N, CA and C atoms as a LAMMPS dump frame, in Angstrom:
ITEM: TIMESTEP
0
ITEM: NUMBER OF ATOMS
255
ITEM: BOX BOUNDS ff ff ff
-5.0000000000000000e+02 5.0000000000000000e+02
-5.0000000000000000e+02 5.0000000000000000e+02
-5.0000000000000000e+02 5.0000000000000000e+02
ITEM: ATOMS id mol type element x y z
1 1 1 N 303.263 -61.346 -474.316
2 1 2 C 304.293 -61.182 -472.931
3 1 3 C 304.08 -59.632 -472.71
4 2 1 N 303.65 -59.416 -471.29
5 2 2 C 303.605 -58.232 -471.03
6 2 3 C 304.221 -57.95 -469.57
7 3 1 N 304.64 -56.624 -469.315
8 3 2 C 305.382 -56.447 -468.182
9 3 3 C 304.832 -55.493 -467.01
10 4 1 N 304.823 -56.336 -465.833
11 4 2 C 304.04 -55.275 -464.979
12 4 3 C 305.295 -55.076 -463.75
13 5 1 N 305.51 -53.7 -463.882
14 5 2 C 306.745 -53.269 -462.786
15 5 3 C 307.857 -53.686 -463.721
16 6 1 N 308.505 -54.843 -463.309
17 6 2 C 309.805 -55.553 -463.738
18 6 3 C 309.653 -56.726 -463.946
19 7 1 N 308.093 -57.182 -463.489
20 7 2 C 307.816 -58.726 -463.685
21 7 3 C 307.308 -59.052 -464.953
22 8 1 N 307.586 -60.031 -465.803
23 8 2 C 307.051 -60.644 -466.968
24 8 3 C 305.414 -61.52 -466.715
25 9 1 N 304.703 -61.407 -467.571
26 9 2 C 303.738 -62.286 -467.619
27 9 3 C 303.873 -63.007 -469.064
28 10 1 N 303.288 -64.16 -469.076
29 10 2 C 303.194 -65.314 -470.127
30 10 3 C 301.973 -65.655 -470.323
31 11 1 N 301.645 -66.107 -471.426
32 11 2 C 300.311 -66.959 -471.583
33 11 3 C 300.262 -68.325 -472.225
34 12 1 N 300.237 -69.491 -471.611
35 12 2 C 300.623 -70.683 -472.521
36 12 3 C 299.579 -71.624 -472.418
37 13 1 N 299.795 -73.053 -472.489
38 13 2 C 298.928 -74.267 -472.558
39 13 3 C 300.028 -74.816 -471.387
40 14 1 N 299.222 -75.624 -470.229
41 14 2 C 299.834 -76.652 -469.401
42 14 3 C 299.943 -78.074 -470.316
43 15 1 N 301.47 -78.379 -470.082
44 15 2 C 301.716 -79.501 -470.915
45 15 3 C 301.718 -80.61 -469.735
46 16 1 N 301.971 -80.545 -468.823
47 16 2 C 302.237 -81.563 -467.61
48 16 3 C 301.9 -80.898 -466.339
49 17 1 N 300.971 -81.757 -465.422
50 17 2 C 300.624 -81.351 -464.25
51 17 3 C 300.9 -82.553 -463.043
52 18 1 N 301.957 -83.48 -463.52
53 18 2 C 302.064 -84.604 -462.774
54 18 3 C 302.889 -84.332 -461.543
55 19 1 N 303.795 -83.216 -461.587
56 19 2 C 304.467 -83.002 -460.151
57 19 3 C 303.589 -82.556 -459.131
58 20 1 N 303.804 -82.674 -457.807
59 20 2 C 303.031 -81.721 -456.903
60 20 3 C 303.259 -80.331 -456.847
61 21 1 N 302.435 -79.636 -456.616
62 21 2 C 302.572 -77.894 -457.035
63 21 3 C 303.227 -77.532 -457.907
64 22 1 N 303.306 -78.338 -459.035
65 22 2 C 304.305 -77.665 -460.064
66 22 3 C 303.493 -78.106 -461.389
67 23 1 N 303.451 -76.913 -462.25
68 23 2 C 302.911 -77.475 -463.774
69 23 3 C 303.949 -76.854 -464.756
70 24 1 N 303.773 -77.49 -465.658
71 24 2 C 304.884 -77.237 -467.04
72 24 3 C 303.873 -76.493 -467.915
73 25 1 N 304.108 -75.247 -468.155
74 25 2 C 303.662 -74.288 -469.262
75 25 3 C 304.398 -74.386 -470.701
76 26 1 N 303.746 -74.51 -471.705
77 26 2 C 304.155 -74.25 -472.914
78 26 3 C 304.072 -73.012 -473.704
79 27 1 N 304.768 -72.104 -473.839
80 27 2 C 304.664 -70.866 -474.049
81 27 3 C 305.209 -70.919 -475.804
82 28 1 N 304.189 -70.434 -476.753
83 28 2 C 304.9 -70.404 -478.303
84 28 3 C 304.912 -69.152 -478.48
85 29 1 N 305.802 -68.597 -479.667
86 29 2 C 305.934 -67.264 -479.92
87 29 3 C 306.004 -67.418 -481.425
88 30 1 N 305.656 -66.357 -482.236
89 30 2 C 305.454 -66.188 -483.611
90 30 3 C 306.549 -64.933 -484.353
91 31 1 N 307.133 -65.356 -485.186
92 31 2 C 307.82 -64.055 -485.545
93 31 3 C 308.041 -64.164 -486.963
94 32 1 N 308.381 -63.188 -487.809
95 32 2 C 308.954 -63.306 -489.297
96 32 3 C 310.403 -63.255 -489.282
97 33 1 N 310.992 -64.425 -490.032
98 33 2 C 312.245 -64.19 -490.199
99 33 3 C 312.937 -63.048 -491.066
100 34 1 N 314.133 -62.432 -490.465
101 34 2 C 314.391 -61.35 -491.085
102 34 3 C 314.761 -61.264 -492.678
103 35 1 N 315.359 -62.42 -492.736
104 35 2 C 315.948 -62.488 -494.296
105 35 3 C 315.238 -63.264 -495.113
106 36 1 N 314.391 -64.293 -494.666
107 36 2 C 313.624 -65.322 -495.772
108 36 3 C 312.057 -64.698 -495.473
109 37 1 N 311.698 -63.715 -494.817
110 37 2 C 310.219 -63.288 -494.706
111 37 3 C 309.231 -64.365 -494.25
112 38 1 N 309.637 -65.768 -493.704
113 38 2 C 308.861 -66.69 -493.296
114 38 3 C 308.335 -66.46 -491.902
115 39 1 N 307.157 -66.972 -491.819
116 39 2 C 306.879 -66.948 -490.121
117 39 3 C 307.297 -68.111 -489.459
118 40 1 N 307.872 -67.933 -488.139
119 40 2 C 308.395 -69.001 -487.494
120 40 3 C 307.747 -69.097 -486.155
121 41 1 N 307.593 -70.417 -485.746
122 41 2 C 307.002 -70.317 -484.754
123 41 3 C 308.046 -71.138 -483.687
124 42 1 N 308.019 -70.693 -482.4
125 42 2 C 309.204 -71.339 -481.58
126 42 3 C 307.943 -71.494 -480.209
127 43 1 N 308.887 -72.526 -479.502
128 43 2 C 308.142 -72.429 -478.015
129 43 3 C 309.121 -72.927 -477.009
130 44 1 N 308.849 -72.903 -475.798
131 44 2 C 309.615 -72.903 -474.692
132 44 3 C 308.869 -73.487 -473.462
133 45 1 N 309.277 -74.421 -472.563
134 45 2 C 308.465 -74.715 -471.576
135 45 3 C 309.038 -74.179 -470.362
136 46 1 N 308.055 -73.742 -469.589
137 46 2 C 308.387 -72.989 -468.191
138 46 3 C 307.772 -73.861 -467.092
139 47 1 N 308.496 -74.09 -466.094
140 47 2 C 307.983 -74.752 -464.626
141 47 3 C 307.598 -73.371 -463.815
142 48 1 N 306.123 -73.75 -463.418
143 48 2 C 305.624 -72.681 -462.921
144 48 3 C 305.055 -73.34 -461.313
145 49 1 N 304.633 -72.343 -460.581
146 49 2 C 304.09 -72.947 -459.306
147 49 3 C 302.766 -72.674 -459.034
148 50 1 N 302.179 -74.176 -458.759
149 50 2 C 300.617 -73.877 -458.455
150 50 3 C 300.364 -74.521 -457.296
151 51 1 N 300.209 -73.55 -456.321
152 51 2 C 300.054 -73.855 -455.117
153 51 3 C 298.605 -74.951 -454.761
154 52 1 N 297.712 -74.834 -455.486
155 52 2 C 296.383 -75.431 -455.143
156 52 3 C 296.226 -76.676 -456.032
157 53 1 N 297.195 -77.077 -456.71
158 53 2 C 297.033 -78.004 -457.918
159 53 3 C 295.819 -77.771 -458.578
160 54 1 N 295.531 -76.393 -459.122
161 54 2 C 294.253 -76.233 -459.861
162 54 3 C 294.569 -76.833 -461.401
163 55 1 N 295.45 -76.149 -461.774
164 55 2 C 295.559 -76.406 -463.44
165 55 3 C 295.718 -77.574 -463.83
166 56 1 N 295.299 -78.052 -464.843
167 56 2 C 295.305 -79.522 -465.369
168 56 3 C 295.854 -79.357 -466.753
169 57 1 N 296.464 -80.322 -467.41
170 57 2 C 296.79 -80.671 -468.711
171 57 3 C 295.876 -79.979 -469.923
172 58 1 N 296.291 -79.151 -470.855
173 58 2 C 295.242 -78.638 -471.83
174 58 3 C 294.95 -77.124 -471.284
175 59 1 N 295.001 -76.664 -470.251
176 59 2 C 294.33 -75.194 -469.66
177 59 3 C 295.105 -74.386 -470.32
178 60 1 N 294.668 -73.504 -470.566
179 60 2 C 295.439 -72.019 -470.927
180 60 3 C 295.328 -71.218 -469.778
181 61 1 N 296.756 -70.995 -469.389
182 61 2 C 296.877 -70.106 -468.161
183 61 3 C 297.834 -69.072 -468.292
184 62 1 N 297.919 -68.119 -467.468
185 62 2 C 298.722 -66.873 -467.142
186 62 3 C 299.568 -67.333 -466.045
187 63 1 N 300.787 -66.875 -466.53
188 63 2 C 302.126 -67.152 -465.376
189 63 3 C 303 -65.844 -465.311
190 64 1 N 303.486 -65.919 -464.087
191 64 2 C 304.161 -64.328 -463.833
192 64 3 C 305.325 -64.709 -463.201
193 65 1 N 306.675 -64.137 -463.545
194 65 2 C 307.82 -63.967 -462.855
195 65 3 C 307.857 -64.084 -461.555
196 66 1 N 308.496 -64.699 -460.553
197 66 2 C 308.529 -64.659 -459.291
198 66 3 C 310.089 -65.088 -458.636
199 67 1 N 310.424 -64.967 -457.392
200 67 2 C 311.403 -65.283 -456.768
201 67 3 C 311.759 -66.84 -457.07
202 68 1 N 312.729 -67.545 -457.245
203 68 2 C 312.953 -68.805 -457.358
204 68 3 C 312.415 -69.643 -456.322
205 69 1 N 311.632 -70.576 -456.681
206 69 2 C 311.085 -71.65 -455.926
207 69 3 C 312.224 -72.908 -455.753
208 70 1 N 312.921 -72.891 -456.735
209 70 2 C 313.891 -74.304 -456.669
210 70 3 C 314.986 -73.75 -458.142
211 71 1 N 315.596 -74.8 -458.447
212 71 2 C 316.507 -74.475 -459.632
213 71 3 C 316.009 -74.269 -460.936
214 72 1 N 315.074 -74.956 -461.241
215 72 2 C 314.19 -74.639 -462.502
216 72 3 C 312.957 -73.72 -462.379
217 73 1 N 312.18 -73.658 -461.087
218 73 2 C 310.993 -72.964 -461.011
219 73 3 C 311.11 -71.465 -460.671
220 74 1 N 310.92 -70.578 -461.36
221 74 2 C 310.981 -69.165 -461.294
222 74 3 C 309.545 -68.499 -461.525
223 75 1 N 308.625 -69.082 -461.928
224 75 2 C 307.534 -68.632 -462.226
225 75 3 C 306.297 -68.956 -461.061
226 76 1 N 305.174 -67.964 -461.475
227 76 2 C 303.906 -68.901 -460.593
228 76 3 C 302.799 -68.609 -461.231
229 77 1 N 301.771 -69.322 -461.209
230 77 2 C 300.339 -69.408 -461.844
231 77 3 C 299.779 -67.975 -461.166
232 78 1 N 299.155 -67.204 -462.257
233 78 2 C 298.36 -66.053 -461.936
234 78 3 C 296.914 -66.569 -461.895
235 79 1 N 296.571 -66.918 -463.201
236 79 2 C 295.357 -67.161 -463.145
237 79 3 C 294.931 -68.197 -464.477
238 80 1 N 293.883 -68.887 -464.186
239 80 2 C 293.604 -69.843 -465.471
240 80 3 C 292.558 -69.279 -466.295
241 81 1 N 293.072 -69.147 -467.68
242 81 2 C 292.216 -68.396 -468.683
243 81 3 C 291.091 -69.185 -469.081
244 82 1 N 291.334 -70.419 -469.496
245 82 2 C 290.459 -71.329 -469.9
246 82 3 C 290.705 -72.784 -469.64
247 83 1 N 289.617 -73.403 -469.084
248 83 2 C 289.717 -74.705 -468.735
249 83 3 C 289.603 -75.663 -469.965
250 84 1 N 290.427 -76.836 -470.075
251 84 2 C 290.392 -77.694 -471.174
252 84 3 C 289.245 -78.552 -470.895
253 85 1 N 288.819 -79.13 -472.024
254 85 2 C 287.198 -79.715 -472.334
255 85 3 C 287.514 -81.399 -471.658
């Protein structure tokens, strides 16, 4: 996760591309638990706007914060880092 000005960017894997002009991106983060010192993995799904329907399930993509497109969709696809096989 990086910040460009005040807009965050995240990298994740496309889980679903079944909606028109919308993809669901799963972003995973890994951290060490403060008390037990165990590595914990968490994930969260973000809905992102994909204007040309370019991204497919399994692609690694980068998304950026944007003004709200709808109730749930406040991210936009910036680039496809790696295509799925």
